C-alpha positions in Angstrom: 16.4 -1.2 19.3 13.7 -1.8 22.0 10.1 -2.3 21.0 7.9 0.8 20.9 5.1 -1.2 22.5 2.4 0.4 20.5 1.8 2.8 17.6 1.3 5.8 20.0 4.6 5.5 21.9 8.2 5.3 21.2 10.6 7.6 19.3 9.2 10.1 16.9 10.6 8.3 13.8 8.9 5.1 14.7 5.6 7.0 15.3 6.0 8.5 11.8 6.7 5.0 10.4 3.6 3.6 12.1 1.6 6.5 10.7 2.8 5.8 7.1 1.9 2.1 7.6 -1.6 2.9 8.9 -2.1 5.3 6.0 -1.0 2.5 3.6 -3.5 0.1 5.3 -6.3 2.6 4.8 -5.3 3.3 1.2 -5.4 -0.4 0.4 -8.7 -1.0 2.3 -10.4 1.9 0.6 -9.1 0.8 -2.8 -10.5 -2.7 -2.1 -13.8 -1.3 -1.1 -14.0 0.8 -4.2 -13.2 -2.2 -6.4 -16.2 -4.1 -4.9 -18.7 -1.3 -4.2 -18.0 1.3 -6.8 -15.9 -0.1 -9.6 -17.4 2.3 -12.1 -16.0 5.2 -10.1 -12.5 3.8 -10.7 -13.4 3.3 -14.3 -14.5 6.9 -14.7 -11.8 8.6 -12.6 -8.8 6.6 -13.8 -10.2 5.8 -17.3 -9.5 2.1 -16.8 -11.4 -0.7 -18.5 -13.2 -3.1 -16.1 -12.7 -6.8 -16.5 -15.7 -8.7 -17.9 -16.2 -10.8 -14.7 -16.7 -9.1 -11.3 -14.8 -12.1 -9.8 -11.5 -10.5 -10.8 -12.2 -7.3 -8.9 -13.3 -9.3 -5.9 -10.2 -11.4 -6.0 -7.9 -8.3 -6.1 -10.0 -6.7 -3.3 -9.4 -9.7 -1.1 -5.7 -9.5 -1.6 -5.8 -5.7 -0.9 -7.7 -6.3 2.4 -5.0 -8.9 3.4 -2.3 -6.4 2.6 -4.2 -3.7 4.6 -4.3 -6.1 7.6 -0.6 -6.8 7.2 0.2 -3.0 7.2 -2.1 -2.5 10.2 -0.5 -5.2 12.3 3.0 -4.0 11.3 2.1 -0.5 12.4 1.3 -1.6 15.9 4.9 -2.2 16.7 7.2 -1.6 13.8 10.4 -1.9 15.8 9.8 -5.5 16.7 8.5 -6.2 13.2 11.5 -4.9 11.2 11.2 -7.8 8.7 7.6 -6.8 8.1 8.6 -3.2 7.4 11.2 -4.5 4.9 8.4 -6.6 3.3 6.1 -3.5 3.2 8.8 -1.5 1.4 9.5 -4.4 -1.0 5.8 -5.0 -1.6 5.1 -1.4 -2.4 8.1 -1.2 -4.7 7.0 -4.3 -6.5 3.6 -2.9 -6.8 5.0 0.2 -8.4 7.1 -1.8 -10.9 4.3 -4.3 -11.8 1.6 -1.6 -12.2 4.0 0.8 -14.0 5.1 -1.9 -16.4 1.4 -2.5 -17.2 0.9 1.1 -18.0 4.2 1.7 -19.8 3.6 2.6 -23.4 -0.2 2.1 -23.0 -2.0 5.4 -23.2 -5.3 3.5 -22.7 -4.0 2.4 -19.3 -2.5 5.7 -18.3 -4.8 5.8 -15.2 -2.7 3.0 -13.7 0.1 5.5 -13.0 -2.1 6.8 -10.1 -2.0 3.6 -8.0 1.6 2.9 -9.2 2.6 6.4 -7.9 0.7 5.7 -4.7 2.7 2.5 -4.2 6.0 4.3 -4.9 5.2 7.1 -2.5 4.3 4.6 0.3 7.6 2.7 -0.4 9.6 5.9 -0.1 7.7 7.1 3.0 8.1 3.7 4.8 11.8 3.6 3.9 12.5 7.2 5.0 10.5 6.9 8.2 11.9 3.5 9.0 15.6 4.2 8.3 16.3 4.3 12.1 15.5 0.6 12.2 18.6 -0.2 10.2 21.1 2.3 11.6 
């Protein structure tokens, strides 16, 4: 399949895929910013305990910003970055599994189902919107 050239051009399914990737980038970036700038907001809205050291939140935030950059770059031309789209789907699926396993059977960590669900929704959205890349 030929490259779309940019996020704003190309077939409609690829524009939709690019949009889901951009949304994923913004989601990760905003989550990272919240971890650093307003961790108590996450603590109160998701009822999650905060780690003792802020370092852990900052380290997770750095990884989320890197992931956001990955999604943003992939969104610019998903047709020529098919392997990146595959990695985005796999990464979101792994996020759902890892976070879900942490929450499984732990009522005190039930708030983790929110970001786990977000990862699952993005994995499904990327896969559905990107299916034309593999057909």
